[in-house]
C-alpha positions as CSV (number, residue, x, y, z in Angstrom):
1,M,-14.5,-22.7,14.1
2,I,-12.2,-23.5,11.4
3,Q,-9.3,-21.3,10.8
4,R,-7.2,-21.1,7.8
5,L,-3.4,-20.2,8.4
6,Y,-0.6,-18.8,5.9
7,R,3.0,-18.3,5.4
8,S,3.8,-14.8,6.2
9,R,7.1,-12.9,5.7
10,F,8.5,-10.3,7.9
11,F,10.5,-7.3,6.6
12,R,13.0,-5.3,8.0
13,F,13.9,-2.0,6.1
14,A,17.2,-0.4,5.4
15,T,15.7,2.9,6.9
16,G,16.6,1.8,10.5
17,L,12.7,2.1,11.2
18,V,11.3,-1.2,12.3
19,A,9.1,-2.9,9.8
20,G,7.1,-5.9,9.1
21,A,5.8,-7.9,5.9
22,A,3.2,-10.7,5.7
23,L,2.1,-12.4,2.8
24,L,-1.3,-13.7,4.3
25,A,-4.5,-14.6,3.9
26,A,-7.8,-14.4,5.3
27,C,-8.4,-15.9,9.0
28,S,-11.6,-17.3,11.2
29,Q,-14.9,-15.1,11.2
30,M,-14.8,-13.3,14.6
31,P,-17.0,-10.6,15.8
32,Q,-15.2,-7.7,15.8
33,N,-14.8,-5.3,19.1
34,R,-14.9,-2.0,17.5
35,A,-16.7,-0.3,14.4
36,E,-16.0,-0.8,11.2
37,T,-14.4,2.4,9.5
38,A,-15.2,3.2,6.1
39,A,-12.9,4.1,2.8
40,V,-12.2,7.4,2.2
41,T,-13.9,6.6,-1.1
42,A,-16.3,9.1,-3.8
43,T,-19.9,10.5,-3.5
44,P,-21.1,10.9,-6.7
45,S,-22.7,14.2,-7.8
46,A,-24.1,14.3,-11.2
47,A,-23.6,18.2,-10.8
48,S,-20.0,18.4,-9.9
49,P,-17.4,17.7,-12.9
50,A,-15.4,14.4,-13.0
51,P,-11.7,14.3,-11.6
52,A,-9.0,15.4,-13.9
53,P,-8.0,11.8,-16.2
54,A,-4.3,10.8,-14.8
55,Q,-1.1,12.3,-16.0
56,L,1.2,10.6,-13.8
57,G,1.9,7.2,-12.8
58,T,4.1,5.0,-10.8
59,Q,7.0,3.5,-12.6
60,W,8.5,0.8,-11.6
61,G,12.2,2.5,-10.2
62,E,15.7,1.7,-9.2
63,G,16.5,-1.0,-6.6
64,I,16.5,-0.3,-2.9
65,E,17.8,-2.8,-0.4
66,S,14.9,-4.3,1.8
67,K,15.7,-7.6,3.8
68,T,13.3,-10.0,5.2
69,R,12.2,-12.5,7.4
70,T,9.1,-15.1,7.9
71,I,7.1,-15.2,10.4
72,V,3.5,-16.3,11.2
73,T,0.6,-14.6,12.0
74,Q,-3.7,-14.4,11.5
75,R,-5.8,-11.8,10.9
76,L,-8.7,-11.6,14.2
77,S,-11.3,-11.1,11.2
78,E,-11.9,-11.7,7.5
79,Q,-13.0,-7.6,7.4
80,P,-10.7,-5.4,6.9
81,D,-10.5,-2.4,10.0
82,E,-10.1,0.3,7.6
83,V,-10.3,0.6,3.6
84,A,-8.9,3.7,2.4
85,S,-7.7,5.5,-0.7
86,V,-5.5,8.7,-2.1
87,G,-5.8,10.0,-5.7
88,Y,-2.7,11.7,-7.1
89,N,-1.8,13.8,-10.2
90,E,0.0,16.3,-11.7
91,A,-0.5,19.9,-9.7
92,S,-2.8,21.6,-12.0
93,A,-4.9,18.3,-12.1
94,V,-5.0,18.0,-8.6
95,R,-6.0,22.1,-8.0
96,R,-8.8,21.6,-10.4
97,D,-10.3,18.5,-8.6
98,V,-9.8,19.9,-4.9
99,G,-10.8,23.9,-5.9
100,N,-9.6,27.2,-4.3
101,N,-9.8,26.3,-0.8
102,P,-9.1,22.4,0.1
103,E,-9.0,20.7,3.1
104,R,-5.1,19.9,3.7
105,R,-3.7,17.5,5.8
106,L,0.2,15.6,5.9
107,N,-1.5,12.2,6.7
108,L,-4.5,10.4,7.6
109,Q,-5.6,8.4,10.6
110,L,-7.0,5.0,10.0
111,A,-8.4,2.4,12.2
112,Q,-10.5,4.8,14.5
113,G,-7.3,7.1,15.2
114,D,-4.9,3.7,15.7
115,V,-2.6,4.4,12.5
116,E,-1.5,7.1,11.1
117,W,-0.8,7.2,6.9
118,S,1.1,9.4,4.8
119,V,3.3,9.6,1.8
120,L,6.5,10.8,1.9
121,D,8.8,13.0,-0.3
122,E,12.2,12.4,-1.6
123,S,13.8,14.3,1.7
124,N,10.8,12.2,4.2
125,R,8.8,15.2,4.3
126,P,4.7,14.4,4.2
127,L,3.4,15.7,0.7
128,P,0.4,17.6,1.7
129,L,-3.3,15.7,1.4
130,Q,-5.9,17.8,-0.2
131,R,-9.3,17.1,-1.1
132,A,-12.6,19.4,-1.8
133,R,-14.4,21.0,1.2
134,R,-17.4,19.2,1.4
135,G,-20.4,19.4,-0.9
136,S,-18.2,21.6,-3.5
137,S,-17.0,18.2,-5.4
138,S,-18.3,14.9,-6.8
139,S,-15.4,13.3,-4.7
140,D,-14.2,13.1,-0.6
141,M,-10.6,11.2,-1.7
142,F,-7.7,13.1,-0.5
143,R,-5.3,13.9,-3.4
144,L,-1.8,14.5,-3.5
145,A,0.0,16.1,-6.1
146,G,3.0,14.7,-7.7
147,V,6.2,15.6,-10.2
148,E,7.4,13.6,-12.5
149,G,10.3,11.5,-12.0
150,A,10.2,11.8,-8.1
151,R,10.5,9.2,-6.0
152,Y,7.8,8.6,-3.0
153,T,7.8,6.5,0.1
154,L,4.3,5.1,2.1
155,R,4.3,5.3,5.7
156,F,2.2,4.0,7.7
157,R,3.1,4.4,11.8
158,N,1.1,2.5,14.4
159,L,-0.3,4.9,17.4
160,S,-1.5,2.0,19.3
161,D,-1.0,-1.2,21.1
162,R,-2.2,-3.6,18.4
163,S,-0.8,-5.4,15.3
164,Y,-1.9,-4.4,11.9
165,E,-1.8,-6.1,8.4
166,V,-1.5,-3.2,5.9
167,I,-2.2,-4.3,2.4
168,A,-1.0,-1.5,0.1
169,T,-1.9,-0.8,-3.5
170,V,-0.5,1.6,-6.2
171,D,-2.3,2.4,-9.6
172,G,-4.2,-1.2,-8.1
173,L,-1.2,-3.7,-8.4
174,D,-0.7,-5.4,-4.9
175,V,2.7,-3.4,-3.8
176,L,4.1,-7.1,-2.7
177,T,3.2,-9.0,-5.9
178,G,2.8,-6.8,-8.7
179,K,-0.3,-8.6,-8.6
180,S,-4.3,-7.2,-8.9
181,G,-5.0,-5.3,-5.4
182,S,-7.1,-7.9,-3.5
183,L,-8.0,-7.8,0.6
184,R,-7.4,-11.7,0.0
185,N,-3.8,-10.6,-0.5
186,G,-1.2,-10.3,2.0
187,G,0.3,-7.5,3.3
188,Y,3.0,-6.2,5.6
189,V,2.9,-6.7,9.7
190,L,2.9,-3.6,11.2
191,R,3.9,-4.0,15.2
192,P,1.9,-1.9,18.3
193,Q,4.0,1.7,18.8
194,E,6.0,0.6,15.2
195,T,6.3,2.5,11.8
196,I,6.8,0.6,8.8
197,N,8.5,2.7,5.3
198,I,6.9,1.3,1.8
199,E,9.8,2.4,-0.6
200,G,8.6,0.2,-3.8
201,F,7.3,-2.7,-5.2
202,R,9.2,-6.1,-3.8
203,K,11.5,-7.5,-6.2
204,S,12.8,-10.1,-4.0
205,Q,13.2,-10.9,-0.1
206,S,16.0,-8.4,0.0
207,E,15.4,-5.6,-2.8
208,V,12.3,-3.4,-3.9
209,A,11.8,-1.3,-7.0
210,A,11.5,2.4,-5.4
211,F,8.0,4.1,-6.2
212,R,8.7,7.1,-8.9
213,F,6.4,9.3,-10.2
214,A,6.1,9.0,-14.2
215,T,3.8,10.0,-17.4
216,P,1.0,6.9,-17.2
217,G,2.4,5.3,-20.4
218,R,5.6,4.9,-18.3
219,A,3.7,3.4,-15.2
220,Y,4.4,-0.2,-13.6
221,A,0.9,-0.5,-14.4
222,A,0.9,0.1,-18.2
223,N,3.5,-2.5,-18.6
224,T,2.7,-5.6,-16.7
225,E,-0.1,-8.2,-17.2
226,A,-1.6,-7.6,-14.4
227,G,-1.8,-3.8,-14.5
228,D,-4.9,-1.7,-16.0
229,V,-4.8,1.9,-17.3
230,R,-8.1,2.8,-15.8
231,N,-6.4,2.4,-12.0
232,I,-3.7,4.4,-12.8
233,G,-3.5,7.4,-10.2
234,V,-4.9,5.8,-6.9
235,I,-3.1,4.7,-3.9
236,G,-4.9,2.2,-1.6
237,A,-4.4,0.8,1.9
238,A,-6.2,-1.5,3.8
239,L,-5.9,-2.6,7.7
240,F,-7.1,-5.8,9.6
241,E,-5.9,-6.5,13.3
242,L,-3.6,-9.1,13.9
243,E,-3.4,-11.6,16.9
244,Q,0.6,-11.0,18.1
245,P,2.7,-12.6,15.7
246,Q,5.6,-14.3,16.6
247,A,8.7,-14.1,14.8
248,R,10.1,-17.8,13.1
249,R,13.6,-18.2,14.0
250,P,15.9,-19.6,11.2
251,R,17.0,-23.2,12.2
252,R,20.8,-23.7,12.6
253,D,21.0,-26.4,11.0
254,A,19.2,-25.4,7.7
255,T,19.7,-26.5,4.3
256,P,20.1,-24.3,1.4
257,P,17.4,-23.6,-1.0
258,Q,16.6,-26.5,-3.6
259,P,16.3,-26.5,-7.2
260,S,12.7,-24.9,-8.2
261,A,10.8,-27.2,-11.1
262,F,8.2,-24.7,-11.5
263,P,10.7,-21.0,-11.3
264,A,8.1,-19.0,-12.8
265,D,5.5,-19.6,-10.0
266,G,7.2,-16.7,-7.8
267,A,5.5,-14.4,-5.1
268,Y,7.3,-11.0,-5.8
269,A,6.3,-8.3,-8.5
270,P,7.2,-9.3,-11.5
271,P,9.7,-6.2,-13.7
272,P,7.3,-4.5,-16.1
273,R,7.5,-5.2,-20.0
274,Y,7.8,-1.9,-22.0
275,R,5.7,-1.6,-24.8
276,K,7.5,0.2,-28.1
């Protein structure tokens, strides 16, 4: 059995919550002991109206301190344990999509309940997630109402004794690299009984750019080469169960970083480039 092991990074957030991140990809193909769960995705219906067009995107916001360290870890399977998505828009558009009596939740349960996913406002309160009652809409996707200029955070809480890798995307862009979202990308390590807060697009080993709701024209996805405006208005998450990762401790005699002949080949998200 051929196994591929990739470099990983572990991130500890300034919020005080224990957190982890791993830039790793794929591992050995192994049978999963638990049934895979499906994504929260749309179910087409010709008789139902299309979702309202995106009136909000996510901007590259102010810098927030978020330090990193490196670990080595490995997925148990190439197949994710969960893939889910949450739509967002301004309040009137969300009301149109979910109807008058929507189902409301404060978090989503992923990986058969092992992990709780919520979206927090600037006061660390969960934003209500809403969706139309089954059979009354073209989509089963949960949606949240945002406000232009408001900051938000993605929170993942592990209720299990398993470790997971969390790949997160905003407007179709990977929150670690700023590249197009893919299950092959690396993600954040979520250890047993721990919580991670993802507060923004990663700029470096010590900083992220805060997630802030903005008009679509100011969204990061509309102002970076990897972005696609058609993906504005959706937040994605995928979970992969991991073998228990071991932290890689830095050597005391480690040499300082060497000059790079190819400095443009960075592993993190590049800043936006706004068009006039």
